[in-house]
C-alpha positions as CSV (number, residue, x, y, z in Angstrom):
1,M,-72.7,-21.1,127.4
2,E,-72.2,-17.8,125.5
3,R,-69.8,-15.1,126.7
4,V,-70.9,-11.5,126.3
5,L,-68.7,-8.4,126.9
6,I,-70.3,-5.0,127.4
7,V,-67.9,-2.0,127.0
8,C,-68.3,1.6,128.1
9,G,-65.8,4.3,128.9
10,A,-64.7,3.4,132.5
11,G,-66.7,0.2,133.0
12,A,-69.1,1.5,135.7
13,S,-72.2,1.7,133.6
14,S,-71.6,-1.6,131.9
15,T,-71.1,-3.3,135.2
16,F,-74.6,-2.4,136.3
17,L,-76.1,-3.3,132.9
18,A,-74.2,-6.7,133.0
19,L,-75.9,-7.5,136.3
20,R,-79.3,-6.7,135.0
21,I,-78.8,-8.6,131.8
22,R,-77.7,-11.7,133.8
23,A,-81.0,-11.4,135.7
24,V,-83.0,-11.2,132.5
25,A,-81.1,-14.1,131.0
26,R,-81.9,-16.2,134.1
27,E,-85.6,-15.3,133.8
28,R,-85.5,-16.4,130.2
29,G,-83.6,-19.6,130.9
30,L,-80.5,-18.5,129.0
31,D,-77.0,-19.7,129.6
32,L,-75.0,-16.4,129.3
33,V,-71.9,-15.2,131.0
34,V,-72.1,-11.4,130.9
35,E,-69.1,-9.3,131.8
36,A,-68.3,-5.6,131.8
37,G,-65.1,-4.2,130.4
38,T,-63.5,-1.1,129.0
39,V,-62.3,-0.1,125.6
40,Q,-58.7,-0.3,126.9
41,D,-59.0,-4.1,127.5
42,L,-61.1,-4.9,124.5
43,D,-58.5,-6.5,122.3
44,E,-57.3,-8.7,125.1
45,R,-60.8,-9.9,125.9
46,L,-62.4,-10.3,122.4
47,P,-60.9,-13.7,121.6
48,A,-63.0,-15.3,124.4
49,T,-66.1,-13.3,123.6
50,D,-69.1,-14.5,121.6
51,A,-70.8,-11.1,121.4
52,L,-69.8,-7.5,122.1
53,L,-72.3,-4.8,123.3
54,V,-71.1,-1.2,123.1
55,G,-72.4,1.5,125.3
56,P,-74.4,4.3,123.6
57,H,-72.0,7.0,124.7
58,L,-69.4,5.3,122.5
59,A,-71.6,5.6,119.3
60,D,-69.0,7.9,117.7
61,R,-66.4,5.1,118.0
62,F,-68.8,2.2,117.2
63,S,-67.4,1.6,113.6
64,E,-63.9,1.3,115.0
65,L,-65.0,-1.1,117.8
66,E,-67.1,-3.1,115.5
67,Q,-64.1,-3.6,113.1
68,R,-61.9,-4.7,116.0
69,A,-64.6,-7.2,117.1
70,A,-65.0,-8.4,113.5
71,E,-61.2,-9.1,113.4
72,A,-61.8,-11.5,116.4
73,D,-64.9,-13.0,114.6
74,T,-67.1,-11.5,117.3
75,P,-70.4,-9.8,116.4
76,A,-70.9,-6.3,117.9
77,G,-74.0,-4.2,118.6
78,L,-74.5,-0.7,119.7
79,L,-76.8,-0.4,122.6
80,P,-79.7,2.0,122.3
81,A,-79.6,5.4,124.1
82,D,-81.9,4.1,126.8
83,A,-79.9,0.9,127.5
84,F,-79.2,2.0,131.1
85,G,-82.8,2.8,131.8
86,P,-85.5,0.6,133.3
87,D,-86.1,-1.6,130.2
88,G,-82.5,-1.5,129.0
89,A,-81.5,-5.0,130.1
90,A,-84.4,-6.6,128.2
91,A,-83.6,-4.6,125.1
92,A,-79.9,-5.5,125.4
93,T,-80.8,-9.2,125.8
94,D,-83.0,-8.9,122.6
95,L,-80.0,-7.4,120.8
96,L,-77.8,-10.2,122.0
97,G,-80.3,-12.7,120.6
98,E,-79.9,-11.0,117.2
99,L,-76.1,-10.9,117.4
100,L,-75.7,-14.5,118.5
101,A,-78.3,-15.9,116.1
102,G,-76.3,-14.3,113.3
103,R,-73.2,-16.0,114.5
104,R,-74.8,-19.4,114.7
105,H,-78.2,-20.9,115.6
106,H,-78.9,-19.8,119.2
107,P,-81.9,-20.2,121.5
108,L,-82.1,-16.5,122.5
109,E,-84.3,-15.6,119.6
110,A,-86.8,-18.4,120.0
111,E,-87.0,-18.3,123.8
112,H,-87.7,-14.6,123.9
113,H,-91.0,-14.9,122.0
């Protein structure tokens, strides 16, 4: 089971996206725990996280957040601008596949295609 954390400013947008990613993961037969969080609780939650997704409205802070994630040995990805749109969960799950495959061999890449 892979643990994923999605961060945005207050956590509301990421909560909805986390729910939608969970649904996509179930459809694809993936074993993911997807949770929403805020930048404020990031350092506390990173050690138990396998991949970090950062909301597009935090693009100006992505380098900083990516560095904090790297210090916890957690790959990070910036969600595209349309991540909270109708196809955003599928795109986010694809990005997760790339992040997790880079960390170690993971079935997300293979099962998506």
